[in-house]
DSSP file (Angstrom, degrees, kcal/mol; ACC not computed):
  #  RESIDUE AA STRUCTURE BP1 BP2  ACC     N-H-->O    O-->H-N    N-H-->O    O-->H-N    TCO  KAPPA ALPHA  PHI   PSI    X-CA   Y-CA   Z-CA
    1    1 A X     >        0   0    0      0, 0.0     4,-2.2     0, 0.0     5,-0.2   0.000 360.0 360.0 360.0 -40.1   55.1   80.9  -68.6
    2    2 A X  H  >  +     0   0    0      1,-0.2     4,-2.1     2,-0.2     5,-0.1   0.868 360.0  51.9 -65.2 -35.6   52.6   82.5  -71.0
    3    3 A X  H  > S+     0   0    0      2,-0.2     4,-2.6     1,-0.2    -1,-0.2   0.907 108.2  50.9 -67.0 -41.9   50.1   79.8  -70.2
    4    4 A X  H  > S+     0   0    0      2,-0.2     4,-2.6     1,-0.2    -2,-0.2   0.916 111.3  47.7 -62.6 -44.5   50.5   80.5  -66.4
    5    5 A X  H  X S+     0   0    0     -4,-2.2     4,-2.4     2,-0.2    -1,-0.2   0.894 112.4  49.9 -63.8 -40.2   49.9   84.2  -66.9
    6    6 A X  H  X S+     0   0    0     -4,-2.1     4,-2.4     2,-0.2    -2,-0.2   0.917 112.3  46.9 -64.7 -43.9   46.9   83.5  -69.1
    7    7 A X  H  X S+     0   0    0     -4,-2.6     4,-2.4     2,-0.2    -2,-0.2   0.918 113.9  47.5 -64.8 -43.7   45.4   81.1  -66.5
    8    8 A X  H  X S+     0   0    0     -4,-2.6     4,-2.4     2,-0.2    -2,-0.2   0.886 111.6  51.2 -65.5 -37.8   46.1   83.5  -63.7
    9    9 A X  H  X S+     0   0    0     -4,-2.4     4,-2.3     2,-0.2    -2,-0.2   0.920 111.0  47.7 -64.0 -44.4   44.5   86.4  -65.7
   10   10 A X  H  X S+     0   0    0     -4,-2.4     4,-2.3     2,-0.2    -2,-0.2   0.918 112.9  48.7 -63.2 -43.3   41.4   84.4  -66.4
   11   11 A X  H  X S+     0   0    0     -4,-2.4     4,-2.5     1,-0.2    -2,-0.2   0.894 109.9  53.0 -63.0 -40.0   41.1   83.4  -62.7
   12   12 A X  H  X S+     0   0    0     -4,-2.4     4,-2.3     1,-0.2    -2,-0.2   0.931 111.2  45.0 -61.2 -46.6   41.6   87.0  -61.7
   13   13 A X  H  X S+     0   0    0     -4,-2.3     4,-2.3     2,-0.2    -1,-0.2   0.865 112.6  51.3 -67.7 -36.4   38.7   88.2  -64.0
   14   14 A X  H  X S+     0   0    0     -4,-2.3     4,-2.3     2,-0.2    -1,-0.2   0.923 112.2  46.5 -65.1 -43.7   36.4   85.4  -62.9
   15   15 A X  H  X S+     0   0    0     -4,-2.5     4,-2.1     2,-0.2    -2,-0.2   0.883 112.0  50.8 -66.9 -37.7   37.0   86.2  -59.2
   16   16 A X  H  X S+     0   0    0     -4,-2.3     4,-2.3     2,-0.2     5,-0.3   0.907 109.4  51.1 -64.5 -41.5   36.5   89.9  -59.9
   17   17 A X  H  X>S+     0   0    0     -4,-2.3     4,-3.1     1,-0.2     5,-1.3   0.928 111.3  47.3 -62.0 -44.4   33.2   89.2  -61.7
   18   18 A X  H  <5S+     0   0    0     -4,-2.3    -1,-0.2     3,-0.2    -2,-0.2   0.870 111.1  53.0 -64.7 -35.5   32.0   87.1  -58.8
   19   19 A X  H  <5S+     0   0    0     -4,-2.1     7,-2.3    -5,-0.2    -2,-0.2   0.921 121.6  28.1 -65.4 -43.9   33.1   89.8  -56.4
   20   20 A X  H  <5S+     0   0    0     -4,-2.3     7,-0.9     5,-0.2    -2,-0.2   0.828 139.7  12.9 -89.4 -34.6   31.1   92.6  -58.1
   21   21 A X  T  <5S+     0   0    0     -4,-3.1    -3,-0.2    -5,-0.3     4,-0.2   0.735 103.2  85.8-117.0 -31.8   28.2   90.7  -59.8
   22   22 A X  S > <S-     0   0    0     -5,-1.3     3,-1.8     1,-0.2     6,-0.3   0.104  92.1 -56.8 -72.6-177.5   27.9   87.2  -58.4
   23   23 A X  T 3  S+     0   0    0      1,-0.3    -1,-0.2     4,-0.1    -2,-0.1  -0.370 127.2  14.5 -60.7 131.8   26.1   85.8  -55.4
   24   24 A X  T 3  S+     0   0    0      1,-0.2    -1,-0.3    -3,-0.1    -2,-0.1   0.635 100.7 139.2  76.9  13.7   27.3   87.5  -52.2
   25   25 A X  S <> S-     0   0    0     -3,-1.8     4,-2.2    -4,-0.2    -5,-0.2  -0.062  72.7 -83.4 -81.9-173.4   28.9   90.2  -54.2
   26   26 A X  H  > S+     0   0    0     -7,-2.3     4,-2.5     1,-0.2     5,-0.2   0.882 125.9  53.6 -61.9 -41.8   29.1   93.9  -53.6
   27   27 A X  H  > S+     0   0    0     -7,-0.9     4,-2.3     1,-0.2    -1,-0.2   0.926 110.2  46.9 -60.0 -45.2   25.6   94.6  -55.2
   28   28 A X  H  > S+     0   0    0     -6,-0.3     4,-2.5     1,-0.2    -1,-0.2   0.894 111.1  51.5 -66.2 -38.5   23.9   92.1  -53.0
   29   29 A X  H  X S+     0   0    0     -4,-2.2     4,-2.3     2,-0.2    -1,-0.2   0.912 110.9  48.5 -63.8 -42.0   25.7   93.4  -49.9
   30   30 A X  H  X S+     0   0    0     -4,-2.5     4,-2.2     2,-0.2    -2,-0.2   0.893 111.0  50.6 -65.0 -39.3   24.5   96.9  -50.7
   31   31 A X  H  X S+     0   0    0     -4,-2.3     4,-2.0     1,-0.2    -2,-0.2   0.912 111.7  47.4 -64.3 -42.7   21.0   95.7  -51.3
   32   32 A X  H  X S+     0   0    0     -4,-2.5     4,-2.4     2,-0.2    -2,-0.2   0.881 110.3  52.7 -66.4 -37.4   21.0   93.9  -47.9
   33   33 A X  H  X S+     0   0    0     -4,-2.3     4,-2.4     2,-0.2    -2,-0.2   0.900 108.4  50.1 -65.7 -39.8   22.4   97.0  -46.2
   34   34 A X  H  X S+     0   0    0     -4,-2.2     4,-2.3     2,-0.2    -1,-0.2   0.900 111.0  49.8 -63.5 -40.2   19.6   99.1  -47.7
   35   35 A X  H  X S+     0   0    0     -4,-2.0     4,-2.5     2,-0.2    -2,-0.2   0.895 109.9  50.8 -64.9 -40.6   17.0   96.6  -46.5
   36   36 A X  H  X S+     0   0    0     -4,-2.4     4,-2.3     2,-0.2    -2,-0.2   0.913 110.1  49.9 -62.9 -42.9   18.6   96.6  -43.0
   37   37 A X  H  X S+     0   0    0     -4,-2.4     4,-1.9     2,-0.2    -2,-0.2   0.917 111.5  48.3 -62.4 -43.5   18.4  100.4  -42.9
   38   38 A X  H  X S+     0   0    0     -4,-2.3     4,-2.0     1,-0.2    -2,-0.2   0.918 113.3  46.9 -63.1 -44.0   14.8  100.4  -43.9
   39   39 A X  H  X S+     0   0    0     -4,-2.5     4,-2.4     1,-0.2    -1,-0.2   0.845 108.5  55.9 -68.5 -32.6   13.9   97.8  -41.3
   40   40 A X  H  X S+     0   0    0     -4,-2.3     4,-2.2     2,-0.2    -1,-0.2   0.900 107.3  49.4 -65.1 -40.2   15.8   99.7  -38.6
   41   41 A X  H  X S+     0   0    0     -4,-1.9     4,-2.2     2,-0.2    -2,-0.2   0.919 111.6  48.5 -64.0 -43.3   13.7  102.8  -39.3
   42   42 A X  H  X S+     0   0    0     -4,-2.0     4,-2.4     1,-0.2    -2,-0.2   0.901 110.3  52.1 -62.6 -40.2   10.5  100.8  -39.1
   43   43 A X  H  X S+     0   0    0     -4,-2.4     4,-2.3     1,-0.2    -1,-0.2   0.904 108.5  50.3 -63.1 -41.9   11.7   99.2  -35.8
   44   44 A X  H  X S+     0   0    0     -4,-2.2     4,-2.1     2,-0.2    -1,-0.2   0.902 110.3  49.9 -64.3 -40.9   12.4  102.6  -34.4
   45   45 A X  H  X S+     0   0    0     -4,-2.2     4,-2.2     1,-0.2    -2,-0.2   0.919 111.1  49.3 -62.7 -43.0    8.9  103.8  -35.3
   46   46 A X  H  X S+     0   0    0     -4,-2.4     4,-2.6     1,-0.2    -2,-0.2   0.866 108.5  53.5 -65.6 -35.6    7.4  100.8  -33.7
   47   47 A X  H  X S+     0   0    0     -4,-2.3     4,-2.6     2,-0.2    -1,-0.2   0.914 108.3  49.9 -64.1 -41.5    9.4  101.3  -30.6
   48   48 A X  H  X S+     0   0    0     -4,-2.1     4,-2.2     2,-0.2    -2,-0.2   0.918 111.9  47.9 -62.0 -43.0    8.1  104.9  -30.4
   49   49 A X  H  X S+     0   0    0     -4,-2.2     4,-2.5     1,-0.2    -2,-0.2   0.922 112.0  49.6 -63.2 -44.0    4.5  103.7  -30.8
   50   50 A X  H  X S+     0   0    0     -4,-2.6     4,-2.7     1,-0.2    -2,-0.2   0.896 109.7  51.2 -62.9 -40.4    5.0  101.0  -28.2
   51   51 A X  H  X S+     0   0    0     -4,-2.6     4,-2.2     2,-0.2    -1,-0.2   0.903 110.7  48.7 -64.0 -40.3    6.5  103.5  -25.7
   52   52 A X  H  X S+     0   0    0     -4,-2.2     4,-2.1     2,-0.2    -2,-0.2   0.920 113.5  46.6 -65.1 -43.0    3.5  105.8  -26.2
   53   53 A X  H  X S+     0   0    0     -4,-2.5     4,-2.5     2,-0.2    -2,-0.2   0.892 110.9  52.5 -66.0 -38.6    1.1  102.9  -25.7
   54   54 A X  H  X S+     0   0    0     -4,-2.7     4,-2.3     1,-0.2    -1,-0.2   0.905 109.7  49.1 -63.1 -41.0    3.0  101.8  -22.6
   55   55 A X  H  X S+     0   0    0     -4,-2.2     4,-2.2     2,-0.2    -1,-0.2   0.892 110.7  50.6 -65.3 -39.1    2.7  105.3  -21.2
   56   56 A X  H  X S+     0   0    0     -4,-2.1     4,-2.3     2,-0.2    -2,-0.2   0.903 110.0  49.5 -65.3 -41.2   -1.0  105.4  -21.9
   57   57 A X  H  X S+     0   0    0     -4,-2.5     4,-2.3     2,-0.2    -2,-0.2   0.914 110.1  51.1 -63.5 -42.4   -1.5  102.0  -20.2
   58   58 A X  H  X S+     0   0    0     -4,-2.3     4,-2.0     1,-0.2    -2,-0.2   0.906 110.1  49.9 -61.7 -41.0    0.4  103.2  -17.1
   59   59 A X  H  X S+     0   0    0     -4,-2.2     4,-1.3     1,-0.2     7,-0.4   0.918 111.7  48.2 -62.7 -42.5   -1.7  106.3  -17.0
   60   60 A X  H  < S+     0   0    0     -4,-2.3    -2,-0.2     1,-0.2    -1,-0.2   0.864 115.6  44.1 -66.8 -35.2   -4.9  104.2  -17.2
   61   61 A X  H  < S+     0   0    0     -4,-2.3    -1,-0.2     1,-0.2    -2,-0.2   0.788 111.0  54.1 -78.9 -27.5   -3.7  101.9  -14.5
   62   62 A X  H  < S-     0   0    0     -4,-2.0     2,-0.3    -5,-0.2    -2,-0.2   0.762 115.5 -11.6 -86.0 -24.4   -2.4  104.5  -12.1
   63   63 A X     <  -     0   0    0     -4,-1.3     4,-0.4    -5,-0.2     3,-0.1  -0.965  57.6-105.3-163.9 179.1   -5.4  106.8  -11.6
   64   64 A X  S  > S+     0   0    0     -2,-0.3     4,-3.0     1,-0.2     5,-0.3   0.575  93.4  86.7 -91.7 -11.0   -8.8  107.9  -12.6
   65   65 A X  H  > S+     0   0    0      1,-0.2     4,-2.2     2,-0.2    -1,-0.2   0.919  93.0  42.8 -58.1 -48.2   -7.8  111.1  -14.3
   66   66 A X  H  > S+     0   0    0     -7,-0.4     4,-2.2     2,-0.2    -1,-0.2   0.879 114.7  51.2 -67.0 -38.1   -7.2  109.5  -17.7
   67   67 A X  H  > S+     0   0    0     -4,-0.4     4,-2.4    -8,-0.2    -2,-0.2   0.920 111.0  47.7 -66.4 -43.3  -10.3  107.5  -17.4
   68   68 A X  H  X S+     0   0    0     -4,-3.0     4,-2.3     2,-0.2    -2,-0.2   0.906 110.5  52.6 -63.2 -40.9  -12.4  110.5  -16.6
   69   69 A X  H  X S+     0   0    0     -4,-2.2     4,-2.5    -5,-0.3     5,-0.3   0.917 111.8  45.1 -61.4 -43.8  -10.9  112.5  -19.4
   70   70 A X  H  X>S+     0   0    0     -4,-2.2     4,-2.7     2,-0.2     5,-0.9   0.899 111.1  53.1 -66.8 -40.3  -11.8  109.7  -21.9
   71   71 A X  H  X5S+     0   0    0     -4,-2.4     6,-2.2     3,-0.2     4,-0.8   0.895 113.5  43.9 -62.9 -39.0  -15.3  109.3  -20.5
   72   72 A X  H  X5S+     0   0    0     -4,-2.3     4,-0.7     4,-0.2    -2,-0.2   0.942 121.8  35.8 -70.8 -47.9  -15.9  113.0  -21.0
   73   73 A X  H  <5S+     0   0    0     -4,-2.5    -2,-0.2    -5,-0.2    -3,-0.2   0.899 129.1  29.2 -78.1 -40.2  -14.4  113.4  -24.4
   74   74 A X  H  <5S+     0   0    0     -4,-2.7    -3,-0.2    -5,-0.3    -2,-0.1   0.818 133.6  26.6 -92.2 -32.8  -15.3  110.1  -26.1
   75   75 A X  H  <<S-     0   0    0     -5,-0.9    -3,-0.2    -4,-0.8    -2,-0.1   0.539  94.0-126.6-110.2  -9.0  -18.6  109.2  -24.3
   76   76 A X     <  +     0   0    0     -4,-0.7    -4,-0.2    -5,-0.4    -3,-0.1   0.786  49.5 165.4  69.5  27.7  -19.9  112.6  -23.3
   77   77 A X        -     0   0    0     -6,-2.2     2,-0.4    -9,-0.1    -1,-0.2  -0.391  27.6-141.8 -79.3 157.2  -20.3  111.5  -19.7
   78   78 A X        -     0   0    0     -2,-0.1     3,-0.1     4,-0.1     6,-0.1  -0.942  17.6-117.9-121.2 139.3  -20.8  114.0  -16.8
   79   79 A X    >   -     0   0    0     -2,-0.4     3,-1.7     1,-0.1     2,-0.2  -0.280  41.3 -84.4 -74.3 161.1  -19.3  113.7  -13.4
   80   80 A X  T 3  S+     0   0    0      1,-0.3    -1,-0.1     3,-0.0     3,-0.1  -0.438 116.0  17.7 -66.6 133.3  -21.3  113.4  -10.2
   81   81 A X  T 3  S+     0   0    0      1,-0.3    -1,-0.3    -2,-0.2     2,-0.3   0.462  99.7 119.8  84.4   1.2  -22.5  116.7   -8.9
   82   82 A X    <   -     0   0    0     -3,-1.7     2,-0.5     2,-0.0    -1,-0.3  -0.673  55.1-139.9 -97.5 154.2  -21.9  118.5  -12.2
   83   83 A X        -     0   0    0     -2,-0.3     2,-0.5    -3,-0.1    -4,-0.1  -0.949  10.0-146.3-115.9 134.6  -24.5  120.2  -14.2
   84   84 A X        -     0   0    0     -2,-0.5     2,-0.4    -6,-0.1    -6,-0.0  -0.866  12.8-168.4-102.8 128.3  -24.6  120.0  -18.0
   85   85 A X        -     0   0    0     -2,-0.5     2,-0.5     2,-0.0    -2,-0.0  -0.957   3.4-171.0-116.6 133.1  -25.8  122.9  -20.0
   86   86 A X        -     0   0    0     -2,-0.4     2,-0.6     2,-0.0    -2,-0.0  -0.986  12.1-150.0-124.2 122.7  -26.6  122.7  -23.7
   87   87 A X        -     0   0    0     -2,-0.5     2,-0.5     2,-0.0    -2,-0.0  -0.810  13.4-171.5 -96.7 124.1  -27.3  125.9  -25.6
   88   88 A X        +     0   0    0     -2,-0.6     2,-0.3     3,-0.0    -2,-0.0  -0.950  30.4 104.7-115.6 132.1  -29.7  125.6  -28.5
   89   89 A X        -     0   0    0     -2,-0.5     2,-0.1     3,-0.0    -2,-0.0  -0.972  68.2 -34.9-178.0-171.1  -30.2  128.5  -30.9
   90   90 A X        -     0   0    0     -2,-0.3     2,-0.6     1,-0.1     0, 0.0  -0.374  57.6-118.0 -67.5 144.6  -29.5  129.8  -34.3
   91   91 A X        -     0   0    0     -2,-0.1     2,-0.5    -3,-0.0    -1,-0.1  -0.755  31.5-153.6 -83.8 124.2  -26.1  129.1  -35.7
   92   92 A X        -     0   0    0     -2,-0.6     2,-0.8     3,-0.0     3,-0.0  -0.858   9.2-138.3-105.3 129.7  -24.4  132.5  -36.2
   93   93 A X        -     0   0    0     -2,-0.5    -2,-0.0     1,-0.2     0, 0.0  -0.777  17.2-173.9 -85.9 114.7  -21.7  132.9  -38.9
   94   94 A X        -     0   0    0     -2,-0.8    -1,-0.2     1,-0.2     6,-0.1   0.583  26.9-147.5 -87.1  -9.7  -19.0  134.9  -37.2
   95   95 A X        -     0   0    0      4,-0.1    -1,-0.2    -3,-0.0     2,-0.1  -0.194  37.8 -37.1  74.2-169.1  -16.9  135.3  -40.4
   96   96 A X     >  -     0   0    0      1,-0.1     4,-2.1     4,-0.0     5,-0.2  -0.409  55.5-110.3 -87.2 166.5  -13.2  135.5  -40.6
   97   97 A X  H  > S+     0   0    0      1,-0.2     4,-2.4     2,-0.2     5,-0.2   0.861 118.7  55.4 -63.4 -36.4  -11.0  137.3  -38.1
   98   98 A X  H  > S+     0   0    0      2,-0.2     4,-2.2     1,-0.2    -1,-0.2   0.901 108.4  48.0 -65.2 -40.6  -10.1  140.0  -40.7
   99   99 A X  H  > S+     0   0    0      2,-0.2     4,-2.4     1,-0.2    -2,-0.2   0.918 112.7  48.4 -64.2 -43.9  -13.8  140.7  -41.2
  100  100 A X  H  X S+     0   0    0     -4,-2.1     4,-2.2     1,-0.2    -2,-0.2   0.895 111.4  49.6 -64.4 -40.3  -14.5  140.9  -37.5
  101  101 A X  H  X S+     0   0    0     -4,-2.4     4,-2.3     2,-0.2    -1,-0.2   0.900 111.6  48.7 -66.0 -41.1  -11.5  143.2  -37.0
  102  102 A X  H  X S+     0   0    0     -4,-2.2     4,-2.2     2,-0.2    -2,-0.2   0.893 110.9  51.1 -65.4 -39.6  -12.6  145.5  -39.8
  103  103 A X  H  X S+     0   0    0     -4,-2.4     4,-1.8     2,-0.2    -2,-0.2   0.901 111.1  47.7 -64.0 -41.9  -16.1  145.6  -38.3
  104  104 A X  H  X S+     0   0    0     -4,-2.2     4,-1.7     2,-0.2    -2,-0.2   0.915 112.1  49.4 -66.1 -43.5  -14.8  146.5  -34.9
  105  105 A X  H  X S+     0   0    0     -4,-2.3     4,-1.4     1,-0.2    -2,-0.2   0.880 110.5  49.8 -64.7 -38.2  -12.6  149.3  -36.3
  106  106 A X  H  X S+     0   0    0     -4,-2.2     4,-0.9     1,-0.2    -1,-0.2   0.853 108.4  53.6 -70.0 -32.7  -15.4  150.7  -38.3
  107  107 A X  H  < S+     0   0    0     -4,-1.8     3,-0.2     1,-0.2    -1,-0.2   0.860 107.3  51.9 -67.0 -34.7  -17.7  150.8  -35.2
  108  108 A X  H  < S+     0   0    0     -4,-1.7    -1,-0.2     1,-0.2    -2,-0.2   0.847 107.4  51.6 -71.2 -33.9  -15.0  152.7  -33.3
  109  109 A X  H  <        0   0    0     -4,-1.4    -1,-0.2     1,-0.2    -2,-0.2   0.714 360.0 360.0 -78.3 -19.3  -14.7  155.4  -36.0
  110  110 A X     <        0   0    0     -4,-0.9    -1,-0.2    -3,-0.2    -2,-0.2   0.461 360.0 360.0 -82.1 360.0  -18.4  156.1  -36.2
């Protein structure tokens, strides 16, 4: 009977060790779960990026508004019948808003 209890005790401790430390144990499951969580977050970010790109493609395919906007902002193009004015002159330092406000207030009191 003592031998049977000793054998069962040894088997119990071996199985517990494998459960907590061995291959497929609790540590490995937790590590895999953390990896799954990290990959799920990356997947969600990629889905958001894909949705934004899909919306941009739809805008580009559906009309000229998006194309004109890009041509103006990125390429500096001008529409037909429009006039472009470029002002060349000295660069004036306007200072900060607080300086300008103080200057205006002092002008009013004089």
